[in-house]
N, C-alpha and C positions, 0 to 999 in steps of 0.2 A: 722753749729753751732759753735759758738765761745767758745773754751775751757775755756777761762777766765770767762765766764758767767755760767759755770756749777754749778748746785745747789748741787752737790755731787752724791752719789750713787743713782741709780734709785730705785723706789719702785715697789712692786708687790702685791697690796692689793686686787685685784679682787677675788682670791679664798676665802677670808673672806666672801664675799657675795655669791659666786656661790655654795660653798659646803653646808653650812647649809640650805640655801634657796632651793637648789636643792633637798635635802633630804625631807624637809617638803613639797615642791611642789609635789613630788611623793606621799607622804602620803595623802595630801589634795585631790589630784586627785582620788586616790583609794577610799577614804571615800565618796567623792561626787558621784562617780559612784555607790558605794554600796547603798548610800541613795536613788538615783533615781531608782535603781533596786528593792529595797525592797518596794518602794512606788508605783511601777508599776505592782506588782504581788500580787494576781492572777488577780485583776482588777485594772487598773490604777486609782489612786486617787491623782494625783499631784495637789498641791495648789500653791498659789502665792509665798510662801516662798521657795518652791522647785525651781521654775523658776528663782527667784532672785539669789539663791545660785549657780545655774548652770551658769548664766551670769557672776557672780562674779568669778567663777572658770575659765571660758574662758578668762576673762580679766586678771586674775592672771597668767595664763600660758603665755599669750601674753607678760605680763610685765617681766616675768622671761626670756623669749626668747630675749626681748630687752636688758635686763641686760647682757646676754651672748654675744649679738652682740656688745654692748658697750665695753665689756671686750676684745673682739677680735680686737678692734680698739684703744686700749690703755687705757681704763678706769682702774684706779688703779695705773697707772704709772705717773711719773712726766711729765708735758707737754713738758719740754725741750727735752725729748727723743722721742717724738711722732711727726710724720710729721703733718703738718697743715691740710691736707686733712683727715687724720684719726681722728684728733681731732674734726673736723667738724662733721663727721659721729657719733663719740662717743657722742658728746653733743646733737645731734638730737635724738639719741636713749634715752639718759637720760631725755630729755624734754618729750618725749612720755611716758617713764616709769613713770615719776612723775605724768603726767596727768592721766594715767591709774590707778595709785594708788589712786588718789583723787576720781575717779569714783567707784573703787572697794570697798573701805572701807564702804561707805554708803550702798551699796547693801548688804553687809554682815550683818551689824547691823539691817537694816530694815527687812531682811529675818528672823533674830532671833526674832525680835519684832513681826512679823506676826505669827511666830510659837507659841509664848506665848499667842497670842490673843485667841487661841483655848481653853485655860485652865482657863478661867475666863471671866465673863461678868459684873462684878461690875463696877461702875463708876470710882472708884479709880484705879482698875487694867487696864481697857481700857484707861482711861485718861492718866495714866502714860506712857503707850506704845505709844499712839498717840503723846504725848508731846515729847518723845524721837525721834520718827520718824521725827517730824517737826523740832526739833533742829538739828538733823543730816543733814537734807536736807538744812537748812539755812547755816550751817557751811560749808558744801561741796560746795554749790554755791559760798560762799566767797572764797574758795580755788581756784575754777575754774577762778573766776575773777582775783585773785592774780596771777594765772599762766599765764594768757594772757596779763595782763595790768601792771604787776609790773615794767617791763622795756620796753622802746620804743627805737628803733623799735624791733619787736618781734624776728627778726633774730639775734639780739645781744646775744641771749641765746646760739647760736651754732657757731657764726663766729664773728670775730672782725669787729667793725664799727667805723667810725670816730667820730660820736656823739651819745651818749647814755644818756638817762634820766631815772632814776629809783626812785621808792618810797624810803623813808628813811629806812635804815636797821632796826632801832628800831621799826618802825611800823610793819614790817613783823615779827620781833621777838615777839612783844607783842601779835599779833594775833596768832602766833604759840603757845606761852605759854598758852594763854586763851583756845584755842581749845584743846590743849593737856590735860589740866585739865578737861575740859568737857568730852572728850573722855574717860578718866580714870574713871570718875564717871559713865558714860553711860555703859561702859564695866562691871563695878562692879555691877551696878543695874541689867543688863540683866543676869549676871551670878548667882546672888543670888535670883532673883525672883522665880525660880522654887523650892527653898528650902522649902518654905511654903507649896507647894503642896506635896512634898516628905514627909514632916513631918506628913501630915494628912492621908497618905496611910496606909491601913490595910494590911501591908506586913511584912515579916520577916526583922529583923534588918539588916542582911547581904545583903539582896536584896536592902534595902534602901541605904546602903552604896555604893553598886555597882552603883545604879542609880545616886547617888550624885557625884560619881567619874566621871561618863560619862558626867555629866552636868558641872563639875568644870573646864573644859578647858577654859571657859571664864575668869576665874580668872588668868590663865596664860597670856592671852591676856592683861589683866589689868596690870600685872607686866611688861610685855614687853613695853607697852605704857609708863609706868613710867620710865623705863630705857632709852627709846628713848629720853626723854627730856634732858638727859645729853649731847647729841650731838648738842643741839641748839647753844651752845657757839661758834661752829665752822662754823655756817652758813655764807656764803659769805666771809670766811676767808681762806687764804692759796691757794694752787694749786687746782683748781676746779676738775681736773681729779683724783687726789689722795685722797683729803680730804672728798669727798662726798660718799665714799664707806661705811664707818661705819654708817652714818645716814641712808643711803639707805637700808643697811642690816636690821637694827632694824625696819624700817618702813615695809619692806617686811615680816619680821617675824611676826609682829603684824597682817598683812593681812592674812598670811597663817594660823596662829594659830586661827584666827577668823573663817576661813572656816572650819578648823578641829573641832572647838568647835560647829559650827552649824550642822555638820554632825555626830558627835560622838554618839548621842543617837540612831542612827540606829544600833549600835553594841550591844544593850541591849540583844537581843535574842541570838546571837552567844556567847556573853560573859557569859551569864547565863549557856549555854550549856557547855562551856569550864570549868567554875568554878565547875559545878556539876560533871563533869568527874574527876576533880582534888580533889573532896571531900570537897571543901570549901562551896559549897551550896549543901545541901542534899535534896533528894526527899521528906523526911518527912517535912523539913522546907518549901519546895515549895508547898506542898499539903495543901489546905485550903478548908474549907467547902463552901466557896464562892470565886469568883474571887476578885480582889483587889479593892473593893469598898472603897470609902473614909470612914475612921473611923467616925461613927456618933458622937463620943465624941468631935470631932474637928469641927463639922459643926456649922455655925452661926445660932443661934436659931431664928434670925429674917429673915433669908434668905428664899425665897419661895422654897418649896420643890416639887419635881416631884416624879415619881415612876419608879422603875426598877423591872421587874418580873422575878423570877428564876423558871424554870420548872425542876423538878427532874425526875429521871428515872421512877417513879411510876405514873407520870402525875400530881401530886399535885403541887401547886404553892406557892411561897413565895414572897411577895412584900416588897421591901426595899425602903424607902424614902431616896432620895438623894438631897442635895441642888443643885438647878439648876446653882448656881454660881460656884460649885466645878467641878473639872476635875478628871477623873479617869485614873489610870495607869493600862493598861491591861496586860494580861498574855503574855509570850513569846510563840513562836510557839510550843515549846516542853513541854508545861505545863503538869504536872502530875495530875491536878485536874480532878477527875472522878465522882464527886457527882451528875452530871446530865448535861443537856444541858442548855446553856445560850448564849444569844446574846453576842458575844465577842466585847468588847468595845475598842475603839482606845485609845492609850496611849500617855503619854507625851514623852516617849522614842521612840515611833513609829510615832511621830508627827501627832497625830490624836485627835479626840475629840468625846465625847458622852455626849449629853446634853438632859435634859428632860424639858418639859414645860407642867405642869399640868399632865394630863393623856396621853398626846400625846407623843409618843416616836419617836426619830429620830435615825436611824441606818446608820452607815457608815462602809463599809467593810474595813477590815484591812488585812495587809499582814500576 
């Protein structure tokens, strides 16, 4: 290396990525395992959204490992101080890391959308979710095309070549800004759609707040997606080994928070138990004459109704009409309700559903 060409002191930006992403990666893994565990007991009832989030978690862990490998070969340092062979390995890892991110993000959002499909069957509800899935799939396909065809030859991403031809930088930036705005809107929509269901629940206010907090992590992903846009001005600018750390960190945080948001509802039962022990949720508040059926005052009067029958200890029955388009948030495992026996319904927080169609009832076992 020619000392006269030295760019100055070396940089060491990799910990900016490795530390926060490592912490959230561990949390995301724990929540994903918890989700699958709770959905597999006592009887396995895993659905498409569960499988999608598992694949997303596997990809996410692989991506973090690639980030660690890139850091061990000079990512975060100035290229001047890194041997050419290490640079090549680091750039290969970064190329794979970006590709995995492009594939992981749609899996997370589609998983959340599939989960929400259980809690409504109106045209507007289902149409919105299917539209979000379609838009996400189209955008992600565009990013895959951009990943492989933005520059030719492909190996120019990780090693110097004599002749390279790339698409205009402005075209990439415009697509990046457009998709970022769409992603922010999608995250906000997916995060706020459950609020309508929570509002209609016949549950204590504190429990509604608890459920809302568990579902609100999607809003954090929305905020991170917005912050990530600040890094767009540095795309293809500066030293690629050192300047890409910041943008990669925010992209990874968006991905990890998305997984956490998708798995947070599985904490409803243990969170209720913890808050009850702390005295924040009392047994009196939690006890109700009936499980948490949707409050009839909030039902759509034009919606077709089905029936749910409650059998008390004396053997008498009580039939409750419930809109078939509505979803019901069930009790946690340690419910104190003792008014009689009732078919326990699946809940939003337990990623399940209970729907009625006329007088025919459908029962799905819950954890």
